[in-house]
C-alpha positions as CSV (number, residue, x, y, z in Angstrom):
1,M,15.1,23.6,19.1
2,T,12.4,20.9,19.3
3,Q,11.0,20.3,22.8
4,A,11.6,16.8,24.0
5,P,8.4,14.8,24.5
6,T,7.2,13.8,27.9
7,Q,7.9,10.3,29.0
8,R,4.2,9.5,29.6
9,P,2.3,11.5,27.0
10,I,-1.4,12.2,27.2
11,I,-3.2,10.9,24.0
12,G,-5.9,12.8,22.4
13,I,-8.1,11.3,19.8
14,V,-10.3,13.4,17.5
15,G,-13.3,11.4,16.4
16,S,-12.9,9.0,19.3
17,A,-16.4,7.6,18.7
18,G,-15.2,5.9,15.6
19,A,-14.5,2.2,15.7
20,F,-10.6,2.5,15.3
21,G,-10.7,5.4,17.7
22,R,-12.3,3.1,20.4
23,W,-9.7,0.4,19.6
24,L,-7.0,3.0,20.0
25,K,-8.3,4.2,23.2
26,H,-8.3,0.6,24.6
27,F,-4.8,0.0,23.2
28,F,-3.2,3.1,24.9
29,T,-5.0,2.6,28.2
30,E,-4.6,-1.1,28.6
31,R,-1.3,-1.9,26.6
32,M,0.8,1.3,27.1
33,D,-1.0,2.5,30.3
34,L,-1.4,6.0,29.0
35,A,-4.1,8.5,29.7
36,V,-6.5,9.1,26.7
37,I,-8.7,12.1,26.2
38,G,-11.0,12.7,23.2
39,H,-13.4,14.7,21.3
40,D,-15.9,13.4,18.9
41,P,-17.0,16.1,16.5
42,N,-20.5,14.2,16.1
43,G,-21.1,13.4,19.6
44,D,-18.9,13.9,22.8
45,T,-18.3,17.6,23.4
46,A,-17.3,17.3,27.0
47,L,-13.7,18.4,26.0
48,S,-13.6,21.3,23.5
49,P,-11.1,21.2,20.6
50,A,-9.1,24.1,22.3
51,E,-8.8,22.1,25.5
52,L,-7.8,19.0,23.6
53,I,-5.1,20.8,21.7
54,A,-3.8,22.2,25.0
55,R,-3.9,19.0,27.0
56,A,-2.8,16.3,24.5
57,D,0.8,15.6,23.8
58,V,-0.1,13.3,20.9
59,L,-3.2,14.2,18.9
60,I,-4.6,11.5,16.6
61,F,-7.3,12.4,13.9
62,S,-9.5,9.4,13.5
63,A,-12.6,10.7,11.6
64,P,-14.5,9.8,8.3
65,I,-12.1,10.0,5.3
66,R,-14.1,12.9,3.6
67,A,-14.0,15.0,6.8
68,T,-10.4,14.4,7.9
69,T,-8.6,17.0,6.0
70,A,-11.0,19.9,6.8
71,L,-11.0,18.7,10.4
72,I,-7.2,18.8,10.6
73,D,-7.1,22.3,9.1
74,E,-9.7,23.6,11.7
75,Y,-7.4,22.3,14.4
76,V,-4.3,23.8,12.7
77,A,-5.9,27.2,12.6
78,L,-7.2,26.8,16.2
79,A,-3.8,25.7,17.6
80,A,-2.1,28.7,16.1
81,G,1.4,27.4,16.9
82,R,0.5,25.9,20.4
83,E,1.1,22.4,18.8
84,R,4.7,23.1,18.4
85,G,6.8,20.3,20.2
86,K,3.9,17.9,20.1
87,L,3.0,14.9,17.8
88,W,-0.1,14.9,15.5
89,L,-1.0,11.8,13.6
90,D,-4.0,10.7,11.4
91,L,-5.7,7.5,10.8
92,T,-7.0,7.6,7.4
93,S,-7.3,5.3,4.3
94,I,-5.7,8.1,2.1
95,K,-2.6,9.9,3.0
96,A,-1.5,12.7,0.7
97,A,-4.2,15.2,1.6
98,P,-4.4,14.5,5.4
99,V,-0.7,14.5,5.7
100,A,-0.3,17.7,3.8
101,A,-2.8,19.3,6.2
102,L,-0.9,18.0,9.2
103,L,2.3,19.6,7.8
104,R,0.5,22.9,7.8
105,S,0.8,22.6,11.6
106,Q,4.0,23.2,13.6
107,A,3.7,19.7,15.3
108,E,5.7,16.7,14.3
109,V,3.7,14.7,11.8
110,V,3.1,11.0,11.1
111,G,0.3,9.5,8.8
112,L,-1.0,6.1,9.6
113,H,-3.1,3.6,7.8
114,P,-4.0,0.2,9.4
115,M,-4.9,-2.2,6.5
116,C,-7.7,-3.8,8.4
117,A,-10.8,-3.0,10.4
118,P,-10.4,-2.6,14.2
119,P,-9.5,-6.2,15.1
120,K,-11.1,-8.2,18.1
121,T,-7.6,-8.6,19.5
122,P,-5.6,-6.4,21.8
123,T,-2.8,-5.7,19.2
124,L,-2.4,-5.6,15.4
125,R,-0.4,-8.8,15.3
126,G,-0.3,-10.2,11.7
127,R,-1.8,-7.0,10.4
128,V,-0.2,-4.4,8.2
129,L,0.2,-0.7,9.3
130,V,1.3,1.8,6.7
131,V,3.6,4.5,8.4
132,C,4.1,7.9,6.6
133,A,6.6,9.6,8.9
134,A,6.5,13.0,7.3
135,R,8.2,15.1,10.1
136,V,9.6,13.3,13.1
137,D,12.4,14.4,15.3
138,A,12.1,14.4,19.1
139,W,9.1,12.0,18.9
140,R,11.0,9.3,17.0
141,C,11.9,7.1,20.0
142,W,8.3,7.3,21.3
143,L,6.8,6.5,17.8
144,D,9.2,3.5,17.5
145,E,7.9,2.3,20.9
146,F,4.2,2.7,19.9
147,L,4.7,1.0,16.7
148,L,6.5,-2.0,18.3
149,A,3.8,-2.3,20.9
150,T,1.2,-2.6,18.1
151,Q,2.9,-5.8,16.9
152,A,1.9,-4.7,13.4
153,Q,3.9,-5.3,10.2
154,C,4.9,-1.8,9.7
155,V,5.4,-0.6,6.0
156,P,7.0,2.8,5.5
157,A,5.6,4.8,2.7
158,Q,5.4,8.3,1.1
159,P,1.9,9.7,1.1
160,E,1.5,10.1,-2.6
161,L,2.8,6.5,-3.4
162,H,0.5,5.2,-0.6
163,D,-2.6,6.6,-2.4
164,R,-1.5,5.3,-5.7
165,I,-1.1,1.9,-4.3
166,M,-4.4,2.0,-2.4
167,A,-6.2,2.5,-5.7
168,L,-5.3,-1.0,-6.4
169,V,-5.1,-2.7,-2.9
170,Q,-8.4,-1.1,-1.7
171,G,-10.1,0.6,-4.6
172,M,-9.9,-2.2,-7.2
173,T,-10.6,-5.1,-4.6
174,H,-13.6,-3.2,-3.2
175,A,-14.9,-2.3,-6.7
176,T,-14.8,-5.9,-7.9
177,H,-16.6,-7.1,-4.9
178,M,-19.3,-4.4,-5.0
179,A,-19.8,-5.3,-8.6
180,Q,-20.1,-9.0,-7.7
181,A,-22.6,-8.2,-5.0
182,A,-24.8,-6.2,-7.5
183,T,-24.5,-9.0,-10.0
184,L,-25.5,-11.6,-7.5
185,R,-28.4,-9.6,-6.4
186,E,-29.8,-9.5,-9.9
187,L,-29.0,-13.1,-11.1
188,A,-29.1,-15.3,-7.9
189,P,-32.9,-15.0,-7.3
190,T,-33.5,-16.8,-10.7
191,L,-31.5,-19.7,-9.3
192,G,-33.1,-19.9,-5.9
193,G,-31.0,-17.3,-4.1
194,L,-27.5,-17.3,-2.5
195,D,-28.5,-20.3,-0.1
196,A,-29.2,-22.4,-3.2
197,I,-25.9,-21.5,-4.8
198,H,-23.8,-22.0,-1.8
199,P,-23.6,-25.8,-1.9
200,F,-22.0,-25.6,-5.3
201,R,-19.3,-23.3,-4.1
202,S,-15.7,-23.4,-5.0
203,V,-12.9,-22.1,-2.8
204,G,-12.6,-19.0,-4.9
205,Y,-16.3,-18.3,-4.8
206,E,-16.4,-18.9,-1.0
207,L,-13.4,-16.5,-0.4
208,D,-14.9,-13.8,-2.6
209,G,-18.3,-14.3,-0.9
210,M,-16.7,-13.8,2.5
211,V,-15.0,-10.5,1.5
212,T,-18.2,-9.3,-0.1
213,R,-20.5,-10.0,2.9
214,R,-17.8,-8.5,5.1
215,M,-18.1,-5.2,3.2
216,L,-21.9,-5.3,3.2
217,A,-22.0,-5.9,6.9
218,S,-19.5,-2.9,7.5
219,N,-20.1,0.9,7.4
220,P,-20.9,1.7,3.7
221,S,-19.4,5.2,4.1
222,I,-16.0,3.9,4.4
223,Y,-16.1,2.0,1.1
224,Q,-17.9,5.0,-0.4
225,D,-15.2,7.3,0.6
226,I,-12.3,5.2,-0.5
227,Q,-13.8,5.2,-4.0
228,F,-14.6,8.9,-4.0
229,E,-11.8,10.6,-1.9
230,N,-8.7,8.9,-3.6
231,P,-7.8,10.8,-6.7
232,H,-6.2,7.9,-8.3
233,I,-9.3,5.6,-8.2
234,G,-10.7,7.0,-11.6
235,T,-7.7,5.9,-13.5
236,M,-7.9,2.3,-12.0
237,L,-11.7,2.1,-12.6
238,E,-11.2,2.9,-16.3
239,R,-8.6,0.3,-16.8
240,L,-10.7,-2.4,-14.8
241,A,-13.8,-1.5,-16.8
242,A,-11.8,-1.7,-20.2
243,H,-10.6,-5.1,-19.4
244,I,-14.1,-6.3,-18.3
245,D,-15.6,-4.8,-21.5
246,F,-12.8,-6.6,-23.6
247,L,-13.7,-9.9,-21.9
248,R,-17.5,-9.4,-22.5
249,D,-16.9,-8.6,-26.3
250,R,-14.6,-11.5,-27.0
251,V,-17.2,-13.9,-25.2
252,R,-19.9,-12.4,-27.4
253,E,-17.8,-12.9,-30.5
254,G,-17.2,-16.5,-29.5
255,S,-14.5,-17.5,-32.2
256,D,-11.4,-19.3,-31.7
257,A,-9.5,-16.1,-32.5
258,A,-11.4,-14.4,-29.8
259,R,-10.6,-17.0,-27.4
260,T,-6.9,-16.7,-28.3
261,V,-6.6,-12.9,-27.9
262,M,-8.6,-13.1,-24.6
263,R,-6.2,-15.6,-23.2
264,E,-3.1,-13.6,-24.4
265,R,-4.2,-10.4,-22.9
266,L,-5.9,-11.5,-19.6
267,L,-4.1,-14.8,-18.7
268,D,-0.8,-15.3,-20.6
269,G,0.3,-11.6,-20.4
270,P,-0.1,-11.1,-16.7
271,R,1.2,-14.6,-15.9
272,N,4.4,-13.9,-17.9
273,D,4.9,-10.6,-16.0
274,C,4.8,-12.6,-12.7
275,D,7.9,-14.1,-11.1
276,P,7.4,-17.9,-11.1
277,V,8.3,-18.1,-7.3
278,S,5.4,-15.7,-6.6
279,L,3.0,-17.6,-8.7
280,A,3.9,-20.8,-6.9
281,A,3.6,-19.1,-3.5
282,G,0.3,-17.7,-4.5
283,S,-1.1,-21.0,-5.6
284,Y,0.1,-22.7,-2.3
285,G,-1.4,-19.9,-0.3
286,F,-4.8,-20.5,-2.0
287,E,-4.4,-24.2,-1.2
288,R,-3.8,-23.5,2.4
289,L,-6.9,-21.2,2.5
290,G,-8.9,-24.1,1.2
291,Y,-7.7,-26.4,3.7
292,L,-8.7,-23.8,6.5
293,L,-12.1,-23.5,5.1
294,A,-12.5,-27.2,5.1
295,D,-11.4,-27.3,8.8
296,L,-13.9,-24.7,9.7
297,A,-16.7,-26.2,7.9
298,S,-16.5,-29.5,9.8
299,P,-19.1,-29.9,12.5
300,A,-16.9,-32.3,14.3
301,H,-15.0,-29.8,16.5
302,I,-14.8,-28.6,20.0
303,S,-14.3,-24.8,20.9
304,V,-12.3,-24.3,24.2
305,F,-11.2,-21.2,26.1
306,L,-8.2,-21.9,28.2
307,P,-8.2,-19.9,31.6
308,L,-4.3,-20.0,31.7
309,D,-2.1,-18.8,28.8
310,A,1.0,-20.6,30.1
311,P,3.4,-23.3,28.9
312,G,1.8,-26.7,29.3
313,S,-1.8,-25.4,29.1
314,L,-2.3,-26.9,25.5
315,R,-0.5,-30.1,26.4
316,A,-2.9,-30.8,29.2
317,L,-5.9,-30.2,26.9
318,L,-4.5,-32.6,24.3
319,Q,-3.8,-35.2,26.9
320,V,-7.6,-35.4,27.4
321,F,-8.0,-36.4,23.8
322,E,-5.3,-38.9,23.9
323,E,-6.7,-40.4,27.1
324,Y,-10.1,-41.0,25.4
325,A,-8.5,-42.1,22.1
326,I,-9.9,-39.4,20.0
327,N,-8.0,-38.6,16.7
328,L,-7.7,-35.1,16.1
329,D,-7.8,-33.5,12.5
330,S,-7.0,-29.8,13.2
331,I,-6.1,-27.2,15.8
332,H,-6.7,-23.6,15.3
333,S,-6.1,-20.8,17.9
334,S,-7.2,-17.2,18.3
335,R,-7.7,-14.6,21.0
336,T,-10.7,-12.6,22.2
337,P,-10.6,-8.7,22.4
338,E,-9.8,-9.3,26.2
339,G,-6.9,-11.5,25.2
340,E,-8.5,-14.9,26.2
341,L,-6.9,-17.7,24.5
342,H,-9.3,-19.9,22.2
343,F,-8.6,-23.2,20.6
344,R,-10.8,-24.8,17.9
345,I,-10.0,-28.6,18.1
346,G,-11.3,-30.6,15.0
347,Y,-11.5,-34.3,15.6
348,D,-12.2,-37.3,13.3
349,S,-16.0,-37.4,12.5
350,V,-16.1,-41.1,13.1
351,S,-15.0,-40.7,16.7
352,D,-17.1,-42.3,19.3
353,A,-19.8,-39.8,20.6
354,A,-19.7,-41.1,24.0
355,K,-15.9,-40.7,24.3
356,V,-16.2,-37.1,22.7
357,Q,-18.8,-36.2,25.3
358,A,-16.6,-37.7,28.3
359,A,-13.6,-35.6,26.9
360,I,-15.7,-32.5,27.0
361,T,-16.9,-33.2,30.6
362,A,-13.2,-33.9,31.7
363,I,-11.9,-30.7,30.2
364,G,-14.4,-28.8,32.3
365,E,-14.2,-30.8,35.5
366,R,-10.3,-30.8,35.6
367,G,-10.3,-26.9,35.2
368,I,-8.4,-27.3,31.9
369,G,-10.7,-25.0,29.9
370,R,-14.2,-23.8,29.3
371,V,-16.0,-25.7,26.4
372,L,-18.4,-23.5,24.4
373,A,-22.0,-24.9,24.4
374,G,-23.2,-26.8,21.3
375,T,-19.6,-28.0,20.3
C-alpha cells in the first residue's frame, strides 16, 4: 500500500541554481511555508544526491533540458527503491523523455511545464502550467493544494501530446523569431539600424520585436535545447520552411496567378479553417495589445507604489488626481517579486504641469504611495 505523505513535506530541488529553481524555492518557503533543500549538479554540493533522496519528500528536477533525463536516471539508480512513497516531479520544456525516466522510479510522478520564464511575481497567476500527472495516488491532495497555490491556469496533458503541441507553441514561435533576428541583423544596418526603423513600427512589428529581444536577452541554451531536444521539431521546421519557400517563389514569379495561389494557400485556406468567433477574438485581442502599447509609450504618466494593499487604497490615490483636476487616460497595475502593488497612471498630456507636480507631492506627503523618480 502506498505510504501516506507527510502533512508538511520537505521539498528537494535538483538543479536549484536554475532560475525557475530559485523561484520555486522562494515560492515554497514564502507561500507554502515549507522547508526547501537542494543540490545543484553544477554548483552547490553541500548536500549529496544520496542525502537529498533520503531527506526530500517531494523531489523536483529543475535542470537544463538536455541534462534532465540522464539526471533523473542517475537519481533512480541511486535511490534503488528508497523513493517509494515519495513524489518526484520535473520542470522541463519537453515531457515524454523526462516523465518516462521518472516512471522508472518507484515514486509517484508528475511532469510540469510552466509556459513562461520565472515571473517577477510571487505566483503564476495568469500564466499557464501544463501538468502531466503520470502516476499520482497518495500525493493527489497535496498536488492539488500546490497547484492551487500557484494560481496558474493548469492544463492537463499526456507527455507525448505535450511535446507535439510544444513543437508548434514553442518550437515554431521561437524559430520564426530567431529567423527574424538574423534577418534584421543582415538588413537593418543598410537602413540605419534598428533605432532608425523603430519610428516606422506597426503594432505587429513592435510585438514581434519585443518577443525577439526577450529571447535574445535570455539564456540561449534554453532556446537551443527546445529546438534540438524535442523529436517533433524537425517535422514542424520542414513544413514551416516549405511555406516560406513557397511564398518566396511566388513573389519571385510575380504574376497574377502567383498572387492568387499564394493567397489561397497562405491566407484564404488558413482563414477558412478558423472558427469565425476565434478570428474575431484574435483580432480584438490584437487591438487591445495595441491600446496597451500606446498607453505604455506615453511619457505622461506617474508610477506609484502603494504601501497598503487594502480596500480604499486606490480610491485615495485617485482622489488626489480629482482634487487637482487632472484627467486620467489609463490605469495599469502590477506587482513586484516581493508582492508590492504598483500602479502606472497615465494622464492627459495637456494637463497643467504645476498641478501634476502638486499631485505627486501630495501623494508622498499624505503617505498614499511612493512615486518613482522621473515620472
